[in-house]
N, C-alpha and C positions, 0 to 999 in steps of 0.2 A: 574441778580443773586443776592441773598442776601448773606451776609457774613456767615450766618449759613448754607446756601447751600454749600458754599465753604468748610466749616469745615467738612460737611458730606462727601464730596468728596476729602478729604485731600490726601488719598493714591493715588488716580488717578491723582490728581494735581501734587503731588511730583514725581510720576513716569514719568509724562509728562515733567516736568522741567528737570529731570535727563537726558533726551535725548540730551539736548543741553548745559548742565552745563559745559561740558569740553571746551566750547568756551571761558570761562572766566578763566584766569590763576590764579586769586586770589580769595580766599574764600569770601572776602568782596564784590567783584563784582558779584559772583554767588548769594550771598544772596540778593544783590540789584536787580538783575534781577528777582528773585522770588517775591520780593516786588513790582516791577513795574508791573508784570503780575497780581498780586493780586489787585493792585490799579486799573488796567484797567478793572478788573472784578467787582470791588466794585460798589455799588449803589450810586454813586455821580453824581451830575448834570454835572459838567465839569471836564473832566479827564486831566487837565493840570498839570504842575509840582507841584503847591501848593496843589491842591485837592487830587492828587494821593498820595503825601507825607503824608498829614493829614490822609488819609484813612488807611494807613499802619503804622502810628505811628511815622513818621519822623518829627522832629521839623521844618525843613526847606526843600525846594526842591533841595538843593545843590547836594545831592547824586544822585537824579533822573537825574538832568541835566548832572552830570558827566558821568553817564552811557550812555547818548546819545552823549556827546561831546568828552570825554577824554579817557574813558576806551577802551583798545585795544581789540575789538572783531569784528567778521566778520558777518555782517548782511546777506550776500549772503550764507554763510555756514549755518546760522540759517534757511534761506529759503529752502535750500536743505533738512535739517532735517524735516522741515514742510512737504515737498513733500513726504518724506518717510512715515511720519505719516499718511498723507492723503491716500496714497496707502494702507497702512495697515488697516486703519479704514473705508475707503469709497471706496476703489478700486473696479472697476466693468468693465467687458469687454465692456459694452455698455456706458461707461463714456462719458460725453459731456464736452468739454472745451469751455468756453464762454468768449469772449473778450468784454471789455467795458472800459470807462473812467469815471472819476468823478472829479468835481471841488472842490477845497478847497479855499473858499473866504479868502482873506488876505488884510491887510492894508500895506501901504508903498511899497517900491520897492527893499528891500534888501534880502528878503527871496529867497532862490534858486528857479529859474524858474518862479517867480511871474511876471506877467505883465497883461495888459488888454487883455483878450482873451475870446472866447466863452466858457461858462460853461453850460453844460446840466443841472447841478444841479440848477442853477439860471434861466436857460432858456433865457439867454441874455449874452452880453459881460460884463464881470466884471473883477476887479483886483483879480487875483486868480492864484493858481497853479493847474496843471492838473496831476492826477495820472492815469496811464493805468494799468488795472488789468486783470489777467487770473484767472477764477474761474473754479470749477469742480463740475458737477452735476451728481448724481447717484440716484438710487431708495432710498438710505439710507440717503441722505442729500446733502447739497451744501456748499462748503468751498472755500477759496482762495488757489491758487497755486503759484502765482507770482505777482510782481508789478514792475512798472517802473515809474520814474518821467519824465514827458515830459518836455524837455528842449528846448524852442523855439529857432529859428535860431538867433535871436538878442542876446540871452544869449550866445549861442555857439560861436559867433563871438566877444564877448566883454571880452577881457582878464582880465580887472580890476574886473569886476563883478564875473567872474569865480574864480579868486583868492580869493576874499573876501568871496565867498560862498563855497570855498574849493572843487570846481568841479574837479575831476581827469582829467589829461591831455588826457587820453584815451577816454574820453567821447566825442563823436561827435554827430552832429544833426541826429536824426532819426525821421521819421514820426511815427504817432501812429500805422499804419499797420506794419511798420518795427519793432517797439517794440513788437507788437503782434507776429510776426514771430519769433523773438528772444526768447520770452517766450515759445512759442509752441515747438520750437526746443530743448530748454533746458528741458522741461517737457518730451518730447519723449526720450531724451538721459538719463533721470533719470528713465525711465521705467514706467511712469504714463500711465495706460491703457486708451486710448482715441479711441473711435469709430467715434465720430463726433466732429466737430468744428462749433461753431455758433457765431454770432456777428451781430451788426447793420450795417448800410450802410457805416459807416466810414471804416470798415474792409472788408465788402463784395464788395465794389466798387474797391478794389485794386486787380488787376489780379495777382500780385506777391504773395499775401497772398494765394489766391486760388491755385496757382501753388505749393506753399510750402506744403499745406495740401495734394494735390494730390500726390506729390512725396513721401510723407510719407505713402501713402496707406490708409489714413483716408477719411471718407466722410465729407461733409460740408452742412450746411443749413445756408446760409449767406444772410441777407437782402441786397438788392441793390436798387439804385435809379430808379425811373420810366423811366428815359432816358437811362438806360443801354442797349447797343446794343446786339442783338442776331440774329442768322439766324434760320429760320424754318427748312431749309434743309442745309446740308453741301455745301458751295460754292466751285467751282473749284479754284485751285491755280496753279501757274506756279513755278516750281522748279528752283533753281539756274542753270545757264549754262555758259559755257565758251564762250569767244568771238568767233564769226564766221564772223568777218568783221565789226560788230557793237559793241556797248558798252556791256560789259559782265554784266549779272545779278548775283549779289552776294548774294541776299537774296530771300527768298520765297515771292511771291507777289500774290495778288488776280488776277485771270484771268480776262481779259477784259470783258468777258460775265457774270461774277459773279454779282448776285443781291446785292444791298446794304443791310447792316444789318438793322434790325428793332428794335425799342425800345420795352422793355418788356411791357410797358403800351399799346402800339399798338397791340401787340400779344394778350394780355389778353382781350382787348376791342373786339376782333373778336371771342371770345369763345361763343359757343352756351350755352343755359340754361342747357343742360344735362351734361356739363363739370364741373358743380359745385355740391358740396355735402355739406350739412349742418350738422355739429356735433360739440361737445365740446371736447377739448383736455386738459383743465386745469381748476382748480377751481379758481375763483376770490373772492374778498371780499364779493360780493353779490351773490355768487353761481357760477354754471358752466358758463364759458365764451364760448358762442356759436358764431361761424362764418361760413360763406360759404368758402369752400376751393376748389381750382381747380389746375390742373397741366397739363403740356404738355412737350414733349421732344423738346429741342432746342439745337442749337450749340452755345457755348460760343464764344464771341469775346475777344481775347487776343492780345493786341498790334495791333489791326485792322486786325488780321488774325483768321481763325477758330481754336478754341480750342476743348476741349472734348465735347461729347454729354452729356448733363445734363438735369435735370428736371427744368422747370420754374414753381415755386410754387407761387400761389397768395392767399391772404387772404382778404375776403371782409366783411365789417360790415353788419350785418343783418338790423340794423336800418338806415344806411346811405350807400347805394350801391356805392357812389362815394368815400368812404373811403377804400382805398386798400393798401395793403402792398405786396411787391414783393421779392422773394427769388430765388437764384440759388442754386440748390441741386445736389451735386455729390453723387450718390447712385446707387446701382445695379438696373437693370430693374425691378426685382421682389419686390423691396421695396414698401410697401403699402403707400397710401396717408395718412391715419391716423398716420402712423409711422413718416413720415417726418414732418407732421403738428405738431406732439407732440414735435419733436426736436425744431422746430421753436418757439413753446410756451415756451420751457424750457429756451430759451435765457434770459427770465426775471428773472431767479434765480440769475444772476449776480447783478441785482439791489437789490434783497433781501439781498445778502451778504453784499453789500455796506451799505444798510440801517441799517442792523443789527449791523455791525461793527461800524458805526457812532453812533448808539444809545446805544450799549452795551459794546463795547471794545475801545471806544475813538479814532477811526480811524482818525477823523478830529479835535481832541482836542489838537493837539500838538502846541508848541510855539518854533520852531527851525528855524534856518536860513541856516544851512549848508547841503551839499549834503548827507554826511554819516549820519547825525543826522536824516534827513527826512526818509531815508531808514531804520534806526534802529527803530524809533518809529513805522512806518507803519508795519514793519516785526513783532514786538512784538504784535501789535494789531491783526495782522493776526493769530499769534500763539494763542493768547487768544481766538479768535473767533473759531479757529479749535478745541481747547479743549472743548469749550462750546458746539459746534455742536456735538462733539463725545459723550458727556455725555447725551445730549438731545436725541440722537438717541437710547440710551439704558435705559433712566431713566423713572420713573413713576412720574407724576406730581400730588401731593396731597396737597390740601390746599394752593396752590400757591407756593409750594416748590418742588425742584427737589430731588427725592429720588432714591437711587440705587434700581433697579428692582430685 
């Protein structure tokens, strides 16, 4: 966005900021929050404290840093206002919640949550922080809903580091899927309309996340590892029973005659040619992305016991038949193959959100060390991205500028 674009949309921008202005008790802080958002939207190469300050006319970055470190305001309350705005601007009964994480490469060891860990952004183990995100995809756009900083176990158990980074006492270790469940449950409680939940293997491989989505009455299209166990038919189980002279059975068990579960890769390898259909469900940079798609009904394995009957969905590359992706799909029987394949393809909108926010609203340009400061900057970047997405959904683009339609 160019600064002249922002001027053209001044009324919309001011109305957007007014939604959360009450979070700042002092007028100076409210004005600085406006400046911070304007700076994040400004066409500057690096949206760190100095460059954001210069973009909005501040002589030094002191006030920007104060907004992130010292001013008393609630980033989670701002997140809730963001969710209300998303429902208003993008809400749709067929909305898709998408989970993913991204790495923020960092130097040193003092910034909250930083350590050597795998970063999908870098494709290898790097010194970085990991942010876990929930985004929202509908026919009118894709935006952020929530965020969590992943705090590794080593950080959670290190009292000195926690104190230095001002990590709240209530924060305990959570896996990325557990953080995903927490964000989904918060979005449901806030009334965000979600028909589907999607995510990659990090989230699809966790049966507790699948259970949480099922309890909510939503469907899911979740990528899973090739080794994920399923049954082609529901295996028999033995129910708990009281003692009748022997040791009592306190839990449900597979019956002795039950067949072992089979990996999803083995199931798909046995499909006939007529179980595959070739079609496109999304546009890529070089045109329609065409894959072979197939599915079959299977029984999920949850904690080594039979779970719900779901679809096993597989996607196969046209050019390389050995390149396959696997998904478990909780959906009614009448749901069509193109529909669930479309949800699987929509998962990549989370990557678009992250890429856009890193490139246009400074998601990864922060220079902060503390827990609350990280969440404040990330939330403000998400707010800027949501406003930008909202005007893009209604604007006309002429001569490289966004104009009200």
